[in-house]
TORNU-920971 format. One record per residue: chain; residue in one letter; y, x, z of N, C-alpha, C, O in turn. Coordinates in nm, 3 decimals, always signed. Example, Ala and Ser with C-alpha at 12.3 -4.5 7.8 and 13.67 -1.06 7.14 Angstrom:
! TORNU-920971
   mol   type       n.v       n.u       n.w      ca.v      ca.u      ca.w       c.v       c.u       c.w       o.v       o.u       o.w
     A      A    -0.569    +1.319    +0.780    -0.450    +1.230    +0.780    -0.330    +1.320    +0.780    -0.332    +1.424    +0.846
     A      S    -0.225    +1.285    +0.708    -0.106    +1.367    +0.714    +0.003    +1.290    +0.787    +0.114    +1.341    +0.804
END
This chain:
! TORNU-920971
   mol   type       n.v       n.u       n.w      ca.v      ca.u      ca.w       c.v       c.u       c.w       o.v       o.u       o.w
     A      M    -2.279    +2.117    +1.221    -2.149    +2.166    +1.176    -2.077    +2.061    +1.091    -1.964    +2.020    +1.118
     A      K    -2.148    +2.020    +0.987    -2.089    +1.922    +0.895    -2.049    +1.794    +0.968    -1.949    +1.729    +0.935
     A      D    -2.130    +1.760    +1.070    -2.107    +1.638    +1.144    -1.968    +1.632    +1.207    -1.902    +1.528    +1.204
     A      K    -1.925    +1.744    +1.262    -1.802    +1.743    +1.338    -1.682    +1.702    +1.253    -1.599    +1.623    +1.298
     A      T    -1.673    +1.754    +1.133    -1.557    +1.722    +1.049    -1.563    +1.577    +1.001    -1.459    +1.514    +0.982
     A      E    -1.684    +1.527    +0.980    -1.695    +1.392    +0.927    -1.691    +1.285    +1.035    -1.685    +1.166    +1.005
     A      K    -1.693    +1.327    +1.162    -1.697    +1.226    +1.269    -1.558    +1.181    +1.308    -1.521    +1.187    +1.425
     A      K    -1.483    +1.137    +1.211    -1.354    +1.076    +1.242    -1.381    +0.933    +1.287    -1.478    +0.871    +1.244
     A      T    -1.296    +0.883    +1.373    -1.314    +0.745    +1.413    -1.277    +0.656    +1.295    -1.203    +0.696    +1.206
     A      L    -1.329    +0.536    +1.298    -1.301    +0.440    +1.193    -1.151    +0.414    +1.186    -1.094    +0.397    +1.078
     A      K    -1.088    +0.410    +1.304    -0.944    +0.384    +1.309    -0.866    +0.491    +1.235    -0.776    +0.461    +1.156
     A      E    -0.902    +0.617    +1.260    -0.831    +0.727    +1.193    -0.850    +0.719    +1.042    -0.756    +0.739    +0.966
     A      K    -0.974    +0.691    +1.001    -1.002    +0.680    +0.858    -0.919    +0.570    +0.795    -0.860    +0.588    +0.689
     A      L    -0.914    +0.456    +0.863    -0.841    +0.342    +0.811    -0.692    +0.375    +0.800    -0.627    +0.344    +0.700
     A      K    -0.640    +0.439    +0.905    -0.498    +0.475    +0.904    -0.467    +0.568    +0.787    -0.366    +0.550    +0.719
     A      E    -0.552    +0.667    +0.765    -0.530    +0.759    +0.655    -0.530    +0.686    +0.522    -0.446    +0.712    +0.435
     A      T    -0.625    +0.595    +0.507    -0.633    +0.519    +0.382    -0.507    +0.437    +0.362    -0.450    +0.434    +0.252
     A      L    -0.463    +0.370    +0.468    -0.344    +0.287    +0.457    -0.220    +0.371    +0.427    -0.138    +0.334    +0.345
     A      D    -0.208    +0.485    +0.495    -0.095    +0.575    +0.468    -0.095    +0.617    +0.322    +0.009    +0.618    +0.256
     A      H    -0.212    +0.652    +0.274    -0.224    +0.696    +0.135    -0.183    +0.584    +0.039    -0.109    +0.607    -0.056
     A      M    -0.232    +0.463    +0.066    -0.199    +0.350    -0.019    -0.050    +0.322    -0.017    +0.011    +0.293    -0.120
     A      A    +0.009    +0.332    +0.101    +0.153    +0.307    +0.113    +0.232    +0.408    +0.030    +0.328    +0.373    -0.039
     A      R    +0.189    +0.534    +0.037    +0.257    +0.637    -0.042    +0.243    +0.608    -0.191    +0.340    +0.622    -0.266
     A      E    +0.125    +0.569    -0.234    +0.103    +0.539    -0.375    +0.192    +0.422    -0.418    +0.251    +0.425    -0.526
     A      N    +0.201    +0.320    -0.333    +0.282    +0.204    -0.366    +0.429    +0.241    -0.376    +0.500    +0.192    -0.465
     A      Q    +0.475    +0.328    -0.286    +0.615    +0.369    -0.292    +0.643    +0.443    -0.421    +0.749    +0.426    -0.482
     A      K    +0.548    +0.525    -0.464    +0.564    +0.596    -0.590    +0.578    +0.496    -0.704    +0.663    +0.511    -0.792
     A      E    +0.493    +0.394    -0.700    +0.490    +0.296    -0.807    +0.616    +0.210    -0.808    +0.677    +0.188    -0.912
     A      F    +0.653    +0.161    -0.691    +0.761    +0.063    -0.684    +0.895    +0.124    -0.646    +0.999    +0.059    -0.661
     A      G    +0.894    +0.248    -0.596    +1.017    +0.305    -0.544    +1.116    +0.343    -0.652    +1.234    +0.362    -0.624
     A      S    +1.069    +0.355    -0.776    +1.156    +0.405    -0.881    +1.228    +0.291    -0.951    +1.221    +0.278    -1.073
     A      G    +1.297    +0.208    -0.873    +1.379    +0.103    -0.931    +1.300    -0.016    -0.984    +1.359    -0.111    -1.037
     A      K    +1.169    -0.013    -0.971    +1.090    -0.127    -1.016    +1.088    -0.232    -0.906    +1.113    -0.203    -0.789
     A      M    +1.058    -0.354    -0.947    +1.042    -0.461    -0.849    +0.924    -0.431    -0.759    +0.824    -0.376    -0.804
     A      D    +0.935    -0.468    -0.632    +0.815    -0.465    -0.550    +0.750    -0.603    -0.559    +0.811    -0.698    -0.607
     A      C    +0.626    -0.613    -0.510    +0.550    -0.737    -0.527    +0.625    -0.857    -0.472    +0.632    -0.962    -0.536
     A      C    +0.681    -0.840    -0.354    +0.740    -0.955    -0.285    +0.857    -1.011    -0.363    +0.864    -1.132    -0.384
     A      S    +0.950    -0.927    -0.405    +1.066    -0.979    -0.477    +1.022    -1.035    -0.612    +1.081    -1.130    -0.663
     A      N    +0.919    -0.975    -0.669    +0.867    -1.026    -0.795    +0.812    -1.167    -0.775    +0.838    -1.256    -0.856
     A      N    +0.736    -1.187    -0.668    +0.680    -1.319    -0.640    +0.789    -1.420    -0.613    +0.782    -1.534    -0.659
     A      R    +0.891    -1.380    -0.538    +1.001    -1.471    -0.509    +1.067    -1.516    -0.639    +1.101    -1.634    -0.655
     A      R    +1.086    -1.422    -0.731    +1.150    -1.456    -0.857    +1.066    -1.556    -0.934    +1.118    -1.653    -0.988
     A      L    +0.934    -1.531    -0.938    +0.845    -1.622    -1.010    +0.847    -1.760    -0.947    +0.850    -1.861    -1.017
     A      N    +0.845    -1.764    -0.813    +0.843    -1.892    -0.744    +0.970    -1.971    -0.770    +0.964    -2.091    -0.796
     A      S    +1.085    -1.905    -0.764    +1.210    -1.978    -0.783    +1.221    -2.025    -0.928    +1.279    -2.131    -0.954
     A      R    +1.168    -1.948    -1.022    +1.173    -1.989    -1.161    +1.086    -2.113    -1.182    +1.120    -2.201    -1.261
     A      G    +0.973    -2.120    -1.109    +0.884    -2.233    -1.124    +0.944    -2.363    -1.073    +0.909    -2.471    -1.120
     A      K    +1.035    -2.352    -0.976    +1.091    -2.472    -0.915    +1.204    -2.533    -0.996    +1.234    -2.652    -0.982
     A      Q    +1.267    -2.455    -1.080    +1.382    -2.506    -1.155    +1.345    -2.618    -1.250    +1.432    -2.671    -1.320
END
């Protein structure tokens, strides 16, 4: 019985994890905060000046 629910394919598990992470990231960065990429771009351009 227990086996059936836990026998998700690795792909499904991975997708769920990624979806969850994406949602968490949106919560973190979606509220007007910088996202990683634009933050890195800003740091890089500052370093070159």
